[in-house]
C-alpha positions as CSV (number, residue, x, y, z in Angstrom):
1,M,-58.5,-18.5,-136.3
2,G,-55.2,-20.4,-135.9
3,L,-54.1,-23.3,-138.0
4,F,-54.9,-25.8,-135.3
5,S,-58.3,-24.3,-134.7
6,S,-59.0,-24.5,-138.5
7,V,-58.0,-28.1,-138.7
8,R,-60.0,-28.9,-135.6
9,S,-63.1,-27.2,-137.0
10,W,-62.7,-29.0,-140.3
11,L,-62.5,-32.4,-138.5
12,R,-65.5,-31.7,-136.3
13,G,-68.2,-34.4,-136.9
14,N,-65.7,-36.6,-138.7
15,A,-65.4,-40.2,-137.4
16,M,-61.7,-39.8,-137.1
17,A,-62.1,-36.9,-134.6
18,Q,-62.0,-37.6,-130.9
19,R,-64.5,-35.6,-128.9
20,Q,-67.1,-35.8,-126.3
21,G,-70.8,-35.9,-127.0
22,V,-72.6,-37.4,-130.0
23,Q,-70.3,-39.3,-132.4
24,R,-70.6,-39.0,-136.2
25,S,-69.8,-41.7,-138.7
26,E,-70.3,-39.7,-141.9
27,P,-67.6,-37.4,-143.5
28,S,-67.6,-33.8,-142.3
29,G,-67.9,-32.5,-145.9
30,A,-68.2,-33.6,-149.4
31,A,-64.9,-33.9,-151.4
32,Y,-66.8,-33.6,-154.7
33,E,-69.3,-30.9,-155.7
34,E,-73.0,-31.8,-155.8
35,T,-72.5,-35.2,-154.3
36,P,-75.9,-36.7,-153.8
37,I,-77.0,-38.2,-150.4
38,V,-77.5,-41.9,-151.1
39,G,-79.2,-44.1,-148.5
40,P,-79.0,-47.9,-148.2
41,D,-82.2,-48.5,-150.1
42,A,-81.0,-46.5,-153.1
43,A,-77.4,-47.9,-153.0
44,L,-78.6,-51.5,-152.9
45,Q,-80.4,-51.0,-156.2
46,V,-77.0,-50.6,-157.8
47,S,-76.1,-54.1,-158.9
48,T,-72.4,-53.8,-157.9
49,V,-73.3,-52.6,-154.4
50,W,-75.8,-55.4,-154.0
51,A,-73.4,-58.1,-155.2
52,C,-70.5,-56.9,-153.0
53,V,-72.7,-56.6,-149.9
54,K,-74.3,-59.9,-150.5
55,L,-70.9,-61.6,-151.0
56,L,-69.4,-60.2,-147.8
57,V,-72.5,-60.6,-145.6
58,E,-73.5,-64.2,-146.7
59,T,-69.9,-65.5,-146.7
60,I,-69.1,-64.3,-143.2
61,A,-72.5,-65.1,-141.7
62,S,-72.2,-68.7,-143.1
63,L,-69.0,-69.3,-141.1
64,P,-69.7,-71.3,-137.8
65,L,-68.8,-69.3,-134.7
66,F,-67.5,-71.7,-132.0
67,V,-66.8,-71.1,-128.3
68,Y,-63.5,-72.5,-126.9
69,R,-61.9,-72.7,-123.5
70,T,-58.1,-72.4,-123.3
71,D,-56.4,-73.6,-120.1
72,S,-53.2,-72.3,-118.5
73,A,-51.1,-74.7,-120.6
74,G,-52.5,-73.3,-123.8
75,R,-54.7,-76.4,-124.6
76,R,-57.9,-75.4,-126.3
77,Q,-61.2,-77.3,-126.0
78,L,-64.5,-76.8,-127.8
79,V,-67.2,-75.9,-125.3
80,R,-70.6,-77.1,-126.5
81,D,-72.4,-77.3,-123.2
82,D,-72.1,-73.6,-122.3
83,E,-75.0,-71.2,-122.9
84,L,-72.7,-68.9,-124.7
85,Y,-72.2,-71.5,-127.4
86,V,-75.9,-71.7,-128.0
87,V,-76.2,-67.9,-128.3
88,L,-73.3,-67.4,-130.7
89,H,-73.4,-70.6,-132.7
90,D,-77.1,-71.8,-132.8
91,S,-79.6,-69.1,-132.0
92,P,-78.8,-65.6,-130.6
93,N,-82.5,-65.0,-129.8
94,R,-85.8,-66.7,-130.0
95,R,-86.7,-65.2,-133.3
96,M,-83.5,-65.6,-135.4
97,T,-81.1,-68.3,-136.4
98,A,-77.4,-67.6,-136.2
99,Q,-77.3,-67.0,-140.0
100,E,-80.1,-64.5,-139.9
101,F,-78.6,-62.6,-136.9
102,W,-75.1,-62.3,-138.4
103,E,-76.5,-61.3,-141.8
104,F,-78.3,-58.4,-140.2
105,M,-75.3,-57.4,-138.1
106,L,-72.9,-57.6,-141.1
107,L,-75.3,-55.7,-143.4
108,N,-75.1,-52.7,-141.0
109,L,-71.3,-53.2,-140.5
110,V,-70.6,-53.3,-144.3
111,L,-72.8,-50.3,-145.2
112,R,-72.7,-48.1,-142.0
113,G,-69.4,-49.2,-140.4
114,N,-71.1,-50.1,-137.1
115,A,-73.2,-53.0,-135.9
116,Y,-75.1,-53.0,-132.7
117,A,-76.9,-55.7,-130.7
118,R,-78.6,-55.5,-127.3
119,I,-77.3,-58.1,-124.8
120,E,-79.7,-59.8,-122.4
121,R,-78.0,-61.2,-119.3
122,N,-79.0,-63.5,-116.5
123,A,-78.6,-62.9,-112.8
124,Q,-74.9,-63.9,-113.0
125,G,-74.3,-61.4,-115.8
126,R,-73.9,-64.1,-118.5
127,A,-75.4,-63.3,-121.9
128,F,-78.3,-65.5,-122.9
129,A,-79.7,-63.5,-125.9
130,L,-78.5,-60.9,-128.5
131,W,-81.0,-58.6,-130.2
132,P,-79.8,-56.7,-133.3
133,M,-80.3,-53.0,-133.6
134,A,-80.4,-51.0,-136.8
135,A,-77.3,-48.7,-137.0
136,D,-79.4,-45.8,-138.4
137,Q,-81.5,-45.8,-135.3
138,V,-78.6,-45.8,-132.8
139,E,-76.7,-42.7,-131.5
140,V,-73.5,-43.1,-129.6
141,K,-72.5,-40.4,-127.0
142,V,-69.3,-40.0,-125.0
143,L,-69.9,-38.7,-121.5
144,H,-67.6,-36.4,-119.5
145,D,-66.1,-39.3,-117.6
146,G,-65.3,-41.1,-120.9
147,S,-68.0,-43.7,-120.6
148,L,-70.4,-44.4,-123.5
149,V,-74.2,-44.4,-123.7
150,Y,-76.2,-45.7,-126.6
151,A,-79.6,-44.1,-127.5
152,Y,-81.8,-46.4,-129.6
153,V,-84.8,-44.8,-131.3
154,L,-87.6,-47.3,-131.7
155,D,-90.8,-46.0,-133.1
156,S,-91.6,-43.0,-130.8
157,A,-89.5,-44.2,-127.9
158,T,-85.8,-43.6,-127.1
159,L,-84.1,-46.3,-125.1
160,I,-80.8,-45.6,-123.3
161,Y,-78.2,-48.4,-122.7
162,G,-74.8,-48.5,-121.2
163,E,-71.8,-50.0,-123.0
164,E,-72.0,-53.2,-121.0
165,D,-75.4,-53.9,-122.5
166,I,-74.5,-53.4,-126.1
167,L,-72.4,-55.5,-128.5
168,H,-70.8,-52.8,-130.7
169,I,-68.8,-54.0,-133.7
170,K,-66.9,-51.0,-135.1
171,G,-65.4,-50.5,-138.5
172,V,-62.3,-48.3,-139.2
173,G,-62.7,-45.1,-137.2
174,N,-61.8,-43.3,-134.0
175,G,-62.2,-46.3,-131.8
176,V,-65.7,-45.1,-130.6
177,V,-67.6,-45.4,-133.8
178,G,-66.6,-46.7,-137.3
179,M,-66.7,-44.5,-140.4
180,S,-69.7,-45.2,-142.6
181,P,-68.5,-46.7,-145.9
182,L,-71.8,-45.8,-147.7
183,D,-71.4,-42.1,-146.8
184,Y,-67.8,-42.0,-147.9
185,M,-68.5,-43.8,-151.2
186,R,-71.6,-41.8,-152.1
187,A,-69.9,-40.0,-155.0
188,S,-69.0,-43.3,-156.6
189,V,-72.5,-44.7,-156.0
190,G,-74.0,-41.5,-157.4
191,L,-72.0,-41.8,-160.6
192,A,-73.2,-45.4,-161.0
193,I,-76.8,-44.3,-160.5
194,A,-76.4,-41.3,-162.9
195,A,-75.0,-43.7,-165.6
196,Q,-77.9,-46.1,-165.1
197,N,-80.4,-43.3,-165.2
198,H,-79.0,-42.0,-168.5
199,T,-79.1,-45.5,-170.0
200,A,-82.6,-46.0,-168.9
201,A,-83.7,-42.6,-170.2
202,T,-82.1,-43.3,-173.6
203,Y,-83.9,-46.6,-174.0
204,R,-87.2,-45.1,-172.8
205,K,-86.9,-42.6,-175.7
206,Q,-86.1,-45.5,-178.0
207,A,-82.6,-44.1,-178.4
208,R,-83.8,-40.9,-179.9
209,R,-81.8,-37.8,-179.2
210,A,-82.7,-34.1,-178.6
211,G,-81.9,-31.8,-181.5
212,I,-82.8,-28.8,-183.6
213,L,-85.1,-28.4,-186.7
214,M,-83.2,-26.0,-189.0
215,T,-84.5,-23.9,-191.8
216,D,-83.6,-20.7,-193.7
217,R,-87.1,-19.3,-193.3
218,V,-88.6,-17.2,-190.5
219,L,-91.7,-19.0,-189.0
220,S,-94.8,-17.5,-187.4
221,Q,-95.8,-18.6,-183.9
222,Q,-98.5,-20.7,-185.4
223,Q,-96.1,-22.6,-187.6
224,R,-93.7,-23.1,-184.6
225,D,-96.5,-24.6,-182.5
226,A,-97.5,-26.9,-185.4
227,L,-93.9,-28.1,-185.7
228,R,-93.6,-28.9,-182.0
229,E,-96.8,-30.9,-182.2
230,N,-96.0,-32.8,-185.4
231,F,-92.3,-33.5,-184.8
232,G,-92.0,-33.7,-181.0
233,E,-91.9,-37.5,-181.1
234,I,-88.5,-37.4,-182.7
235,T,-87.0,-36.7,-179.3
236,T,-89.6,-38.0,-176.9
237,G,-89.7,-41.5,-178.4
238,G,-93.1,-41.8,-180.0
239,K,-94.4,-44.8,-182.0
240,N,-94.0,-43.3,-185.4
241,E,-91.1,-44.7,-187.4
242,L,-91.0,-42.2,-190.3
243,Y,-90.9,-38.4,-190.2
244,I,-91.1,-36.2,-193.3
245,L,-89.4,-32.9,-193.0
246,E,-90.7,-30.4,-195.6
247,A,-89.6,-27.0,-196.9
248,N,-85.9,-27.6,-196.5
249,F,-86.1,-28.5,-192.8
250,K,-83.1,-30.3,-191.4
251,F,-82.9,-32.2,-188.1
252,E,-79.6,-31.7,-186.2
253,P,-79.0,-33.7,-183.0
254,I,-77.3,-31.5,-180.3
255,N,-76.4,-33.9,-177.4
256,M,-73.7,-36.5,-177.3
257,T,-74.4,-40.2,-178.1
258,P,-73.8,-42.9,-175.5
259,A,-70.6,-43.7,-177.4
260,D,-69.5,-40.0,-177.1
261,L,-70.1,-40.2,-173.4
262,Q,-68.2,-43.5,-173.2
263,L,-71.2,-44.8,-171.3
264,L,-70.2,-48.5,-171.5
265,E,-66.7,-47.7,-170.2
266,T,-68.2,-45.6,-167.4
267,R,-70.4,-48.4,-166.3
268,R,-67.5,-50.8,-166.4
269,F,-65.4,-48.4,-164.3
270,A,-68.2,-48.1,-161.8
271,V,-68.1,-51.9,-161.2
272,E,-64.4,-51.8,-160.5
273,D,-64.6,-48.6,-158.4
274,L,-67.4,-49.8,-156.1
275,A,-65.8,-53.2,-155.7
276,R,-62.6,-51.4,-154.7
277,W,-64.6,-49.6,-151.9
278,F,-65.8,-52.9,-150.5
279,G,-62.4,-54.7,-150.9
280,V,-64.0,-57.3,-153.2
281,P,-62.2,-58.5,-156.4
282,S,-64.5,-57.7,-159.2
283,V,-64.2,-61.2,-160.6
284,L,-66.0,-62.5,-157.5
285,I,-69.1,-60.5,-158.4
286,N,-69.3,-61.9,-162.0
287,D,-67.2,-59.2,-163.7
288,T,-65.9,-61.0,-166.7
289,S,-64.2,-58.1,-168.4
290,K,-60.8,-59.1,-167.0
291,T,-60.9,-62.9,-166.9
292,T,-63.5,-65.7,-167.4
293,T,-61.3,-68.7,-166.4
294,W,-61.6,-70.1,-162.9
295,G,-58.0,-71.2,-162.8
296,T,-54.9,-70.6,-160.7
297,G,-55.2,-66.8,-161.1
298,V,-58.7,-66.6,-159.6
299,E,-57.7,-69.0,-156.9
300,Q,-55.0,-66.6,-155.8
301,I,-57.4,-63.7,-155.9
302,I,-59.8,-65.7,-153.7
303,E,-57.0,-66.4,-151.2
304,G,-56.2,-62.7,-151.1
305,F,-59.8,-61.9,-150.5
306,Y,-59.9,-64.3,-147.6
307,K,-56.7,-62.8,-146.1
308,F,-57.2,-59.1,-146.7
309,T,-60.9,-58.6,-146.6
310,L,-62.6,-61.4,-144.6
311,R,-60.0,-62.0,-142.0
312,P,-59.9,-58.4,-140.6
313,Q,-63.7,-58.4,-140.3
314,L,-63.7,-61.8,-138.5
315,E,-61.0,-60.5,-136.1
316,R,-63.1,-57.4,-135.5
317,I,-66.2,-59.4,-134.6
318,E,-64.3,-61.9,-132.4
319,Q,-62.6,-59.2,-130.4
320,A,-65.9,-57.2,-129.9
321,I,-67.5,-60.4,-128.6
322,H,-64.6,-61.0,-126.2
323,R,-64.7,-57.4,-125.0
324,R,-68.5,-56.8,-124.8
325,V,-70.4,-60.1,-124.5
326,L,-68.2,-62.1,-122.2
327,T,-68.0,-61.3,-118.5
328,A,-64.7,-60.8,-116.6
329,R,-65.2,-64.2,-115.1
330,Q,-65.7,-65.9,-118.4
331,R,-62.6,-64.2,-119.8
332,A,-60.7,-65.4,-116.7
333,E,-62.0,-68.9,-117.4
334,G,-60.3,-68.8,-120.8
335,L,-63.5,-68.7,-122.8
336,H,-63.3,-67.0,-126.3
337,A,-65.2,-67.1,-129.5
338,E,-63.6,-67.9,-132.9
339,F,-64.9,-68.3,-136.4
340,S,-64.0,-71.5,-138.2
341,F,-62.4,-70.6,-141.5
342,D,-62.1,-74.2,-142.4
343,S,-65.7,-74.3,-143.5
344,L,-64.8,-72.2,-146.6
345,L,-62.9,-75.3,-147.8
346,R,-65.9,-77.6,-147.6
347,A,-66.7,-77.0,-151.3
348,S,-63.4,-78.4,-152.3
349,L,-63.0,-82.1,-151.3
350,K,-59.5,-82.3,-152.9
351,D,-58.2,-79.5,-150.7
352,R,-59.7,-80.9,-147.5
353,M,-58.3,-84.4,-148.1
354,E,-54.9,-83.0,-148.8
355,I,-54.9,-81.0,-145.5
356,Y,-56.2,-84.0,-143.5
357,A,-53.5,-86.2,-145.0
358,K,-50.7,-83.8,-144.1
359,A,-52.2,-83.3,-140.6
360,T,-52.4,-87.0,-139.8
361,Q,-49.1,-87.9,-141.4
362,N,-47.3,-85.2,-139.3
363,G,-48.9,-85.9,-136.0
364,I,-50.9,-82.7,-135.9
365,K,-54.4,-84.2,-135.8
366,T,-55.7,-87.7,-135.2
367,R,-57.8,-89.4,-137.8
368,N,-60.9,-89.2,-135.7
369,E,-60.5,-85.4,-135.4
370,C,-60.4,-85.2,-139.1
371,R,-63.4,-87.5,-139.4
372,Q,-65.3,-85.3,-137.0
373,L,-64.7,-82.3,-139.3
374,E,-66.4,-84.3,-142.1
375,N,-69.3,-85.4,-139.8
376,D,-68.1,-89.0,-139.9
377,P,-68.3,-91.3,-136.9
378,P,-65.1,-92.1,-135.0
379,L,-63.3,-95.4,-135.6
380,P,-61.4,-97.6,-133.1
381,G,-57.8,-96.7,-132.9
382,G,-58.4,-93.4,-134.6
383,D,-57.5,-91.3,-131.6
384,V,-53.7,-92.0,-131.8
385,L,-51.4,-89.4,-133.3
386,T,-49.3,-90.9,-136.0
387,A,-46.4,-89.7,-138.1
388,Q,-44.4,-91.0,-141.1
389,V,-40.8,-91.9,-140.2
390,N,-38.9,-91.0,-143.3
391,L,-36.1,-88.8,-142.1
392,V,-34.0,-91.1,-140.0
393,P,-30.2,-91.6,-139.7
394,I,-28.8,-93.8,-142.5
395,E,-27.5,-96.3,-140.1
396,L,-31.0,-97.0,-138.8
397,L,-32.6,-97.6,-142.2
398,G,-34.5,-100.9,-142.2
399,K,-34.2,-101.3,-138.5
400,I,-37.2,-99.4,-137.3
401,Q,-40.2,-101.7,-137.0
402,P,-43.7,-101.1,-135.7
403,K,-44.6,-102.9,-132.4
404,G,-45.2,-106.5,-132.9
405,G,-42.9,-106.7,-136.0
406,S,-40.2,-109.4,-136.4
407,N,-37.4,-107.2,-135.2
408,A,-39.4,-105.4,-132.5
409,S,-37.6,-107.3,-129.6
410,Q,-34.2,-106.6,-131.0
411,D,-34.6,-103.0,-131.9
412,P,-34.4,-100.6,-129.0
413,V,-35.7,-97.7,-131.2
414,A,-38.9,-99.6,-131.9
415,Q,-39.4,-100.1,-128.1
């Protein structure tokens, strides 16, 4: 077998490989020996995994998803009266709110690297409902002509869909399917589970350790059985608090203590390691081993989290919607969906007011546009763009007056 054939064989089944047939999102082989297979239910019982997944899923799902129409001049207008707005922003289907729908989709995307939803369309082909599909129940296949089909296993039935009927949000991968983060991080998750199991086992045994009863005498079988019965609770964690060792017996522990195993350090490392897999700064999941102050440093960390973790996911979802949900006619009309990142600032009144002040003072937004973002009613005269006039030529200082001022009729600049 040549080098190319060997490499191709090694890559087979990997999500980076491009091939026809059924696509795989898990790694083709384990990098570490005896790496356990960890499913979503087991992984989510690890507190760090739960915290990272919950942070990513709830943060993104809470962002409002708006539908806009952009004309040929580049002017963008919010479209509230289109059915697509209702599907994406209010209720994707009759059972779920937008928050519930996107939480389900993101849970699959974060853990499995792929999120699927079935698209219901009307006679004109426009989407009027989205139904989420569990990633573990979907199989993606590339046909000989390059088209995709999706097989969805539901109970005892297998439903087949074309790619025009499925909203498929893909994580990093080969462009057909995304790689499954949970399968790639299973060694790290397994280490965290093993450390937790060791801790739990130690406490179940009341911190007693295995060991050897030592003596310089040769014992009969009957004496050995009596010793096991009388002193077995030393290692199994019985209720007795005092053990008397007779006839020069000595108890010698043989396994390492939690301190010897550096169990505390191992569990702390597991927090950082798993948070790294998810792209989540550990301070955001209540890891106080590095810092406990919500100051400038943490604010910069949060800003980096927004830019380097959340923004790519939002772009991925927006582009998938544009490619799969919208029809060619809707795309030609300039329709597109976009998450509002501004809602993340709603918890900070100071930041919002500073942004609004700069926007209105520099002619970027009107005051009524800013009031609308705060759910305040519009005010008369609030639809006019205004700007501060500070940087003017020296010879014009004191001459510029607003309309109606005392020098308005004499100043050509004012008019």
